[in-house]
C-alpha positions as CSV (number, residue, x, y, z in Angstrom):
1,M,-28.0,-22.3,-20.7
2,P,-25.6,-22.8,-23.7
3,E,-22.3,-20.9,-23.4
4,H,-22.9,-18.7,-26.5
5,K,-26.2,-17.5,-24.9
6,A,-24.8,-17.2,-21.4
7,N,-22.1,-14.7,-22.6
8,E,-24.4,-12.6,-24.8
9,R,-25.4,-9.0,-24.4
10,A,-28.5,-7.1,-25.3
11,L,-27.6,-3.7,-26.5
12,F,-24.3,-3.8,-24.6
13,L,-26.0,-4.9,-21.3
14,K,-26.0,-8.3,-19.7
15,P,-29.6,-9.3,-20.1
16,S,-32.0,-11.0,-17.7
17,K,-35.0,-12.9,-19.0
18,P,-37.4,-10.2,-17.8
19,M,-35.3,-7.6,-19.5
20,V,-35.4,-9.5,-22.8
21,I,-39.2,-9.9,-22.5
22,I,-39.6,-6.2,-21.7
23,L,-37.5,-5.1,-24.7
24,L,-39.5,-7.5,-27.0
25,V,-42.8,-6.1,-25.8
26,I,-41.5,-2.5,-26.4
27,F,-40.5,-3.4,-29.9
28,L,-43.9,-5.1,-30.6
29,L,-45.9,-2.2,-29.1
30,A,-43.9,0.3,-31.1
31,G,-44.6,-1.6,-34.3
32,L,-48.3,-1.7,-33.4
33,G,-48.5,1.9,-32.5
34,L,-46.8,3.0,-35.7
35,R,-49.5,1.2,-37.7
36,L,-52.3,3.0,-35.9
37,I,-51.4,6.3,-37.5
38,D,-54.3,7.7,-39.7
39,L,-56.1,4.5,-39.1
40,D,-59.6,5.7,-40.0
41,D,-58.7,6.7,-43.6
42,L,-60.3,4.6,-46.4
43,P,-58.2,1.6,-47.4
44,L,-57.2,3.2,-50.8
45,D,-53.5,3.6,-50.0
46,F,-52.3,0.1,-50.9
47,A,-53.4,-2.8,-53.2
48,V,-56.8,-1.1,-53.7
49,T,-58.3,-3.8,-56.0
50,R,-57.2,-6.6,-53.7
51,Q,-58.6,-4.9,-50.6
52,L,-61.9,-4.0,-52.1
53,H,-62.3,-7.5,-53.4
54,S,-62.2,-8.7,-49.8
55,Y,-64.5,-5.9,-48.6
56,I,-67.1,-6.7,-51.2
57,M,-67.0,-10.4,-50.3
58,T,-67.2,-9.6,-46.6
59,R,-70.1,-7.2,-47.0
60,G,-72.0,-10.0,-48.9
61,I,-71.3,-12.5,-46.1
62,Y,-72.4,-10.0,-43.5
63,Y,-75.6,-8.9,-45.3
64,E,-76.7,-12.5,-45.6
65,M,-76.7,-12.9,-41.8
66,D,-79.9,-12.6,-39.9
67,T,-79.4,-9.6,-37.7
68,P,-81.5,-6.5,-36.8
69,V,-79.1,-4.3,-38.7
70,T,-79.0,-6.4,-41.9
71,N,-82.7,-7.1,-41.8
72,A,-83.3,-3.3,-41.8
73,I,-81.3,-2.8,-45.0
74,P,-83.5,-2.1,-48.1
75,P,-84.1,-5.4,-49.9
76,E,-82.7,-4.3,-53.2
77,T,-79.5,-3.0,-51.7
78,R,-79.1,-6.1,-49.5
79,Q,-79.6,-8.4,-52.4
80,F,-77.1,-6.5,-54.5
81,A,-74.5,-6.8,-51.8
82,I,-75.1,-10.5,-51.3
83,E,-75.1,-11.3,-55.1
84,T,-72.0,-9.3,-55.8
85,G,-70.2,-10.7,-52.8
86,K,-70.9,-14.2,-54.0
87,S,-69.8,-13.4,-57.6
88,E,-66.3,-12.5,-56.5
89,P,-63.9,-15.2,-57.4
90,Q,-62.4,-17.1,-54.4
91,I,-58.7,-17.0,-55.2
92,E,-57.9,-18.1,-51.6
93,P,-60.1,-19.5,-48.8
94,P,-62.2,-16.5,-47.5
95,I,-60.9,-16.9,-44.0
96,M,-60.2,-13.3,-43.3
97,E,-63.5,-12.3,-45.0
98,Y,-65.6,-14.6,-42.7
99,L,-63.7,-13.5,-39.6
100,V,-64.3,-9.8,-40.4
101,A,-68.0,-10.5,-41.2
102,F,-68.3,-12.3,-37.8
103,I,-66.9,-9.3,-36.0
104,Y,-69.3,-7.0,-38.0
105,R,-72.1,-9.1,-36.5
106,L,-70.6,-8.8,-33.0
107,I,-70.3,-5.0,-33.1
108,G,-73.6,-4.6,-35.0
109,Q,-72.3,-2.7,-38.0
110,E,-70.0,-2.7,-41.0
111,N,-66.7,-1.0,-40.2
112,M,-63.7,-1.0,-42.4
113,L,-61.4,-0.5,-39.4
114,V,-62.0,-4.1,-38.3
115,A,-60.1,-5.7,-41.2
116,R,-57.3,-3.2,-41.0
117,L,-56.8,-3.9,-37.2
118,L,-56.8,-7.6,-37.7
119,S,-54.1,-7.5,-40.4
120,I,-52.0,-5.2,-38.2
121,L,-52.4,-7.6,-35.3
122,F,-51.4,-10.6,-37.3
123,W,-48.3,-9.0,-38.7
124,V,-47.1,-7.8,-35.3
125,I,-47.8,-11.2,-33.7
126,G,-45.6,-12.6,-36.5
127,G,-42.7,-10.7,-34.9
128,I,-42.7,-13.1,-32.0
129,P,-41.7,-16.3,-33.9
130,L,-39.3,-14.2,-36.0
131,F,-37.5,-13.0,-32.9
132,L,-37.4,-16.5,-31.5
133,L,-36.1,-18.0,-34.8
134,A,-33.5,-15.3,-35.2
135,R,-32.5,-15.8,-31.6
136,R,-31.8,-19.4,-32.4
137,M,-30.0,-18.7,-35.7
138,T,-27.9,-15.7,-34.6
139,T,-27.3,-13.6,-31.4
140,L,-29.7,-11.8,-29.1
141,N,-28.8,-8.5,-30.7
142,G,-29.2,-10.1,-34.1
143,A,-32.7,-11.1,-33.1
144,F,-33.7,-7.6,-32.1
145,I,-32.2,-6.2,-35.3
146,A,-34.2,-8.7,-37.3
147,L,-37.3,-7.8,-35.4
148,A,-36.7,-4.1,-36.1
149,L,-36.4,-4.6,-39.8
150,Y,-39.6,-6.8,-39.8
151,L,-41.6,-4.3,-37.8
152,F,-40.3,-0.9,-39.1
153,N,-39.7,-1.6,-42.7
154,P,-41.8,1.2,-44.4
155,F,-43.3,-1.1,-47.0
156,A,-44.2,-3.7,-44.4
157,T,-45.8,-1.0,-42.3
158,I,-48.2,0.1,-45.1
159,A,-48.8,-3.4,-46.4
160,S,-49.6,-4.9,-43.0
161,R,-52.6,-2.6,-42.7
162,S,-54.1,-4.0,-45.9
163,F,-57.2,-6.2,-45.9
164,Q,-55.9,-9.3,-47.7
165,P,-54.7,-12.7,-46.6
166,D,-51.0,-11.8,-46.9
167,P,-50.3,-10.5,-43.4
168,L,-52.0,-13.5,-41.9
169,M,-50.1,-15.8,-44.3
170,V,-46.7,-14.2,-43.4
171,M,-47.5,-14.7,-39.7
172,F,-48.1,-18.4,-40.2
173,I,-45.1,-18.7,-42.5
174,V,-42.8,-17.4,-39.7
175,W,-44.6,-19.6,-37.0
176,A,-44.2,-22.6,-39.4
177,L,-40.5,-21.9,-39.8
178,Y,-40.0,-21.7,-36.1
179,F,-41.8,-24.9,-35.3
180,Q,-40.0,-26.7,-38.2
181,F,-36.8,-25.8,-36.4
182,E,-38.3,-27.1,-33.1
183,W,-39.0,-30.4,-34.9
184,L,-35.5,-30.4,-36.3
185,E,-34.0,-30.1,-32.8
186,K,-36.4,-32.5,-31.1
187,D,-38.6,-34.9,-33.1
188,T,-41.6,-35.7,-30.8
189,L,-45.3,-36.0,-31.6
190,K,-45.9,-32.5,-30.1
191,T,-43.2,-30.8,-32.3
192,T,-44.4,-32.8,-35.3
193,L,-48.0,-31.6,-34.9
194,L,-47.0,-28.0,-34.3
195,A,-44.8,-28.0,-37.4
196,A,-47.5,-29.7,-39.4
197,V,-50.4,-27.5,-38.3
198,F,-48.6,-24.2,-38.7
199,T,-47.1,-25.2,-42.1
200,G,-50.6,-26.4,-43.1
201,L,-52.2,-23.1,-42.0
202,A,-49.7,-21.1,-44.0
203,V,-50.3,-23.2,-47.1
204,F,-54.1,-23.2,-46.6
205,I,-54.3,-19.4,-46.2
206,K,-52.5,-18.9,-49.5
207,I,-51.1,-21.9,-51.4
208,S,-48.2,-19.9,-52.8
209,S,-46.6,-20.0,-49.3
210,V,-45.7,-23.6,-50.0
211,F,-42.5,-22.2,-51.7
212,F,-41.4,-20.8,-48.4
213,V,-42.4,-23.4,-45.8
214,G,-42.1,-26.3,-48.2
215,F,-38.5,-25.8,-49.3
216,S,-37.5,-25.2,-45.6
217,M,-39.1,-28.5,-44.7
218,V,-37.3,-30.3,-47.5
219,A,-34.0,-28.8,-46.3
220,I,-34.7,-30.0,-42.8
221,V,-35.5,-33.5,-44.0
222,L,-32.2,-33.6,-45.9
223,I,-30.4,-32.4,-42.8
224,K,-32.0,-35.2,-40.8
225,G,-30.9,-37.6,-43.5
226,L,-33.0,-38.8,-46.5
227,K,-33.0,-42.5,-45.7
228,P,-34.0,-42.1,-42.0
229,S,-36.6,-39.5,-42.9
230,L,-38.2,-41.9,-45.4
231,K,-38.7,-44.3,-42.5
232,N,-40.0,-41.6,-40.2
233,R,-43.8,-41.7,-39.9
234,H,-43.7,-38.1,-38.6
235,V,-42.5,-36.9,-42.0
236,Y,-45.6,-38.3,-43.7
237,L,-47.8,-36.9,-41.0
238,I,-46.4,-33.4,-41.6
239,A,-46.7,-33.7,-45.3
240,A,-50.4,-34.9,-45.1
241,I,-51.5,-32.2,-42.6
242,A,-49.5,-29.5,-44.5
243,L,-50.7,-30.2,-48.0
244,V,-53.9,-32.2,-48.2
245,P,-56.4,-29.6,-46.9
246,A,-55.0,-26.9,-49.2
247,L,-54.9,-29.2,-52.2
248,L,-58.4,-30.4,-51.6
249,Y,-59.8,-26.9,-51.1
250,N,-58.1,-25.5,-54.3
251,L,-59.2,-28.6,-56.3
252,I,-62.8,-28.2,-55.2
253,S,-62.7,-24.4,-55.6
254,A,-61.3,-24.7,-59.1
255,T,-63.7,-27.4,-60.3
256,V,-67.0,-27.2,-58.4
257,G,-66.6,-23.6,-57.5
258,G,-65.6,-22.5,-61.0
259,N,-62.6,-20.5,-59.8
260,A,-60.0,-22.2,-62.0
261,G,-59.3,-19.0,-64.0
262,A,-58.9,-16.9,-60.8
263,I,-56.6,-19.4,-59.2
264,F,-54.4,-20.3,-62.1
265,G,-54.8,-17.5,-64.6
266,A,-51.8,-15.4,-65.6
267,R,-49.5,-17.1,-63.2
268,W,-47.0,-19.2,-65.2
269,V,-45.8,-17.0,-68.1
270,P,-42.7,-18.6,-69.6
271,A,-42.5,-16.0,-72.3
272,L,-41.1,-13.6,-69.7
273,F,-38.1,-15.7,-68.9
274,S,-36.2,-14.7,-72.0
275,D,-36.8,-11.0,-71.4
276,P,-33.8,-9.3,-69.5
277,K,-36.2,-6.5,-68.5
278,W,-38.3,-9.0,-66.5
279,Y,-35.4,-9.9,-64.2
280,L,-34.5,-6.2,-63.8
281,N,-38.1,-5.3,-63.0
282,W,-38.3,-8.1,-60.5
283,L,-35.1,-6.9,-58.8
284,M,-36.4,-3.3,-58.8
285,L,-39.6,-4.3,-57.1
286,A,-37.8,-6.4,-54.5
287,R,-35.6,-3.3,-53.9
288,F,-38.7,-1.2,-53.5
289,V,-40.1,-3.6,-50.9
290,V,-37.0,-4.2,-48.7
291,G,-34.2,-2.1,-50.1
292,F,-31.1,-3.1,-52.2
293,Y,-28.6,-2.9,-49.3
294,P,-30.7,-4.9,-46.9
295,I,-30.9,-7.6,-49.5
296,V,-27.2,-7.7,-50.1
297,I,-26.5,-7.6,-46.3
298,A,-29.0,-10.4,-45.8
299,L,-27.3,-12.6,-48.4
300,L,-24.0,-12.0,-46.6
301,G,-25.7,-13.0,-43.4
302,F,-25.7,-16.6,-44.6
303,F,-22.0,-16.8,-43.6
304,M,-22.7,-15.5,-40.1
305,L,-25.4,-17.9,-39.0
306,R,-24.6,-20.1,-36.0
307,E,-24.6,-23.5,-37.6
308,K,-24.4,-25.2,-40.9
309,K,-27.9,-26.5,-40.6
310,H,-29.1,-22.9,-40.1
311,Q,-27.3,-22.0,-43.3
312,I,-28.9,-24.9,-45.3
313,V,-32.4,-23.9,-44.2
314,Y,-31.7,-20.2,-44.8
315,I,-30.6,-20.9,-48.4
316,S,-33.7,-23.1,-48.9
317,M,-35.8,-20.0,-48.1
318,W,-34.1,-18.0,-50.8
319,L,-34.4,-20.8,-53.2
320,G,-38.1,-21.0,-52.4
321,Y,-38.4,-17.3,-53.1
322,L,-36.7,-17.6,-56.5
323,L,-38.8,-20.5,-57.7
324,Y,-41.9,-18.6,-56.4
325,G,-40.9,-15.7,-58.6
326,F,-40.7,-17.9,-61.7
327,M,-44.0,-19.6,-60.9
328,F,-45.8,-16.2,-60.4
329,A,-43.8,-14.6,-63.2
330,Y,-46.3,-11.8,-64.0
331,H,-47.2,-10.9,-60.4
332,I,-43.6,-10.9,-59.2
333,Y,-42.8,-7.8,-61.2
334,T,-46.2,-6.1,-61.1
335,H,-47.6,-6.8,-57.6
336,N,-45.4,-5.5,-54.8
337,Y,-47.2,-7.4,-52.1
338,Y,-46.1,-10.6,-53.6
339,H,-42.7,-9.9,-52.1
340,L,-44.1,-9.7,-48.5
341,P,-42.7,-13.2,-47.6
342,L,-39.3,-11.9,-48.5
343,I,-39.3,-9.4,-45.6
344,P,-38.8,-12.0,-42.8
345,I,-36.2,-13.8,-44.9
346,V,-34.2,-10.6,-45.3
347,A,-34.7,-9.8,-41.7
348,L,-33.1,-13.1,-40.6
349,G,-30.0,-12.5,-42.7
350,F,-29.8,-8.8,-41.9
351,G,-30.1,-9.7,-38.2
352,A,-27.2,-12.2,-38.5
353,V,-24.9,-9.4,-39.9
354,G,-26.1,-6.9,-37.3
355,G,-25.6,-9.4,-34.5
356,A,-22.0,-10.1,-35.7
357,V,-21.3,-6.3,-35.8
358,F,-22.6,-5.9,-32.2
359,K,-20.5,-9.0,-31.1
360,Y,-17.4,-7.4,-32.6
361,L,-18.1,-4.1,-30.8
362,E,-18.8,-5.9,-27.5
363,D,-15.4,-7.5,-27.7
364,K,-13.8,-4.1,-28.0
365,P,-13.1,-1.9,-24.9
366,L,-15.5,0.8,-26.0
367,N,-16.2,3.7,-23.6
368,W,-19.8,4.7,-22.7
369,F,-19.8,7.5,-25.4
370,S,-19.0,5.0,-28.2
371,R,-21.7,2.6,-27.0
372,V,-24.3,5.4,-26.8
373,L,-23.2,6.5,-30.3
374,V,-23.8,2.9,-31.7
375,L,-27.2,2.7,-30.0
376,G,-28.0,6.1,-31.2
377,L,-27.3,5.1,-34.8
378,F,-29.6,2.0,-34.3
379,A,-32.4,4.2,-32.9
380,F,-31.8,6.8,-35.6
381,S,-32.2,4.1,-38.4
382,I,-35.5,3.0,-36.8
383,G,-36.6,6.6,-36.5
384,L,-36.0,7.3,-40.2
385,C,-38.1,4.3,-41.1
386,V,-40.9,5.5,-38.7
387,M,-40.8,9.0,-40.2
388,K,-41.0,7.6,-43.8
389,S,-43.9,5.3,-42.9
390,R,-45.7,8.1,-41.1
391,G,-45.2,10.5,-44.1
392,E,-46.7,7.9,-46.5
393,M,-49.7,7.3,-44.2
394,I,-50.6,10.9,-43.7
395,G,-49.4,12.1,-47.1
396,A,-52.8,11.6,-48.8
397,S,-56.4,11.5,-47.6
398,Y,-59.0,9.3,-49.3
399,R,-61.9,10.1,-47.0
400,H,-63.8,12.0,-49.7
401,E,-63.8,9.0,-52.1
402,A,-66.7,7.2,-50.4
403,K,-69.1,10.1,-51.1
404,Y,-67.7,10.6,-54.7
405,W,-68.5,7.0,-55.7
406,K,-71.8,7.0,-53.8
407,D,-72.9,10.1,-55.6
408,L,-71.8,8.7,-59.0
409,G,-73.7,5.5,-58.4
410,D,-76.8,7.4,-57.4
411,K,-76.5,9.6,-60.6
412,I,-76.3,6.5,-62.9
413,G,-78.9,4.5,-61.0
414,Q,-78.5,1.0,-59.5
415,R,-80.8,-0.5,-62.2
416,A,-78.7,0.9,-65.1
417,S,-76.7,-1.5,-67.2
418,V,-73.2,0.0,-67.5
419,I,-69.9,-0.8,-69.1
420,A,-66.9,1.1,-67.6
421,L,-63.3,2.0,-68.0
422,T,-62.9,2.7,-64.3
423,H,-60.8,2.5,-61.2
424,D,-59.9,-0.9,-59.7
425,Y,-62.0,-3.1,-61.9
426,G,-65.2,-1.3,-60.8
427,Y,-64.7,-2.1,-57.1
428,R,-65.0,1.5,-55.9
429,L,-68.3,1.9,-57.8
430,N,-69.5,-1.4,-56.5
431,Y,-68.7,-0.9,-52.9
432,W,-69.8,2.7,-52.4
433,G,-72.0,3.2,-55.4
434,F,-73.9,-0.1,-55.3
435,L,-73.4,-0.5,-59.0
436,Q,-71.6,-3.3,-60.7
437,P,-70.4,-2.4,-64.2
438,E,-69.1,-4.7,-66.9
439,L,-65.5,-3.8,-67.6
440,W,-63.8,-2.4,-70.6
441,P,-60.1,-3.6,-70.6
442,T,-57.4,-1.3,-69.4
443,G,-53.9,-1.1,-71.1
444,G,-52.6,-3.4,-68.4
445,D,-55.4,-6.0,-69.2
446,L,-54.5,-5.9,-72.8
447,K,-50.8,-6.4,-72.0
448,V,-51.6,-9.5,-69.9
449,K,-53.7,-10.9,-72.8
450,E,-50.8,-10.4,-75.1
451,L,-48.4,-12.2,-72.7
452,I,-50.7,-15.3,-72.5
453,G,-51.4,-15.3,-76.2
454,S,-55.0,-14.3,-76.1
455,T,-56.4,-12.0,-78.8
456,D,-59.5,-9.9,-79.2
457,P,-61.5,-9.2,-82.4
458,E,-61.0,-5.8,-84.2
459,F,-62.1,-2.8,-82.3
460,E,-65.6,-2.1,-83.7
461,T,-66.6,-5.7,-83.4
462,L,-65.3,-5.8,-79.8
463,F,-67.1,-2.6,-78.9
464,K,-70.4,-3.8,-80.2
465,M,-70.0,-7.1,-78.4
466,R,-69.1,-5.5,-75.1
467,T,-71.7,-2.7,-75.2
468,E,-74.7,-4.7,-76.4
469,G,-77.7,-4.0,-74.1
470,K,-75.8,-1.4,-72.1
471,H,-77.3,1.9,-71.1
472,Y,-74.1,3.8,-70.4
473,F,-70.3,3.8,-70.9
474,L,-68.6,5.3,-67.9
475,V,-65.0,6.5,-68.0
476,T,-63.3,7.5,-64.8
477,L,-59.8,6.5,-65.9
478,L,-59.3,9.5,-68.2
479,G,-55.6,8.8,-68.8
480,E,-56.6,5.3,-70.0
481,L,-59.1,6.8,-72.4
482,E,-56.5,9.0,-73.9
483,G,-54.2,6.0,-74.3
484,Q,-56.8,4.1,-76.2
485,A,-57.3,6.4,-79.2
486,D,-59.7,4.2,-81.1
487,L,-62.1,4.0,-78.1
488,S,-61.8,7.7,-77.4
489,E,-62.6,8.7,-81.0
490,Y,-65.5,6.3,-81.3
491,L,-67.2,7.3,-78.1
492,F,-66.9,11.1,-78.7
493,E,-68.0,10.8,-82.3
494,H,-71.0,8.5,-81.8
495,Y,-72.5,9.2,-78.4
496,P,-73.7,12.2,-76.4
497,Y,-72.1,12.5,-73.0
498,S,-72.2,14.3,-69.7
499,E,-69.1,15.4,-67.9
500,G,-68.4,15.6,-64.2
501,D,-65.6,15.8,-61.7
502,G,-63.2,13.2,-63.1
503,Y,-65.6,11.3,-65.3
504,Y,-67.4,11.0,-68.7
505,L,-70.7,9.3,-68.9
506,F,-71.7,8.4,-72.5
507,D,-75.3,7.7,-73.3
508,L,-75.3,4.4,-75.3
509,K,-79.1,4.4,-75.7
510,N,-79.2,7.6,-77.8
511,P,-76.4,7.5,-80.4
512,L,-75.7,10.7,-82.3
513,N,-76.0,9.0,-85.7
């Protein structure tokens, strides 16, 4: 055992291997248990549009299967689900969607809990390589502190319950980083394949992860030496396995699959780079995800990593995050879950500082009271995070939403042709109401069009184009209707309407004039 490891303590105690394993399991189980609070509520507490997109795709995949349950579904309902599922753009490979649909088949029913549990499991498993990586880059105490931030960060707690590829992606990012370090330390065929496969899985799940696992790999190649690396066949093997499957999939999906707009649309927006507010909004959203002080402390952690090579790789992670933000300029300040890969990066640096503090205290002749006080502060910090997360999870209930949207869909009728200014791009109405409306743009949609230089015709022309052949204009975003004065005036002046709990339904078939 290396000297620095032989002399280490775990929470002021000389650790044995079983003790370390037991503590690790306790942390992981605590992180798992926290995420099971209010588990059966509807997934409307986080990234609703993104989650329902995946649920609609999954339902379509499941309904297309030949099972006693799916065969018993009314043909019209089943066909609607299959068609709308297939019509969803495939922004990323639908790995999670197929996995959840397969489990639906195994359990014999559609159940939203499946996806939530899988996401939770993937995130928690990601804590294992994070602990091992932090253990290598800092101290044992630093590894536990890094793990605590990763598991108990309130935003991570909520986001890791979400049905989207990001929890799975983050897990593979951390595994990839760990095995890249393994390859750095010992270049064998085994470590090469492990680094290649896990790097490739991260990139395949979501190609944006290339900024995090790609830059770290470049840093490792430079550490090894550029000239020797150019002669190393293992480098080319890693690059091929890591990049080729993802590139091929996205190329085929963008061309043959017709998903080019979904994959590349509103990503690169150079017009934002000259706006100081963009940088401030980016920082504020990162602060919301991980906190301002953890970010500052994590950056200071660079100076407390064990070795220069660790520092080089750690800086490459931050560089990857910065370039990632410029590439996804619109999303980096509007979509909070785009910052999820930042959490393990901050955790590593934060752990390095925390480990250094514990090392300083361990070298002092502290009495038992002082040590208990330090451990109490550590536990209290975790407790605060747990209470905040719990408060957010139980703070609102969405269980009534399913019936609301089902009833609204039944009122309008599945066969009706509808245009709507509605929640989450019509996904709630689609999933529970079995009605797929055409969408009237929200204020946010109009802003994106403005950013990318797209323009619409004048209002009345646009209205006639969008509503041609439509039976109804549904409005459930009442605030949006108030914010679009021309639309509001036109609808109330020209069409009869019925009003319900949180909606207006305008009859386009029978205009007033």
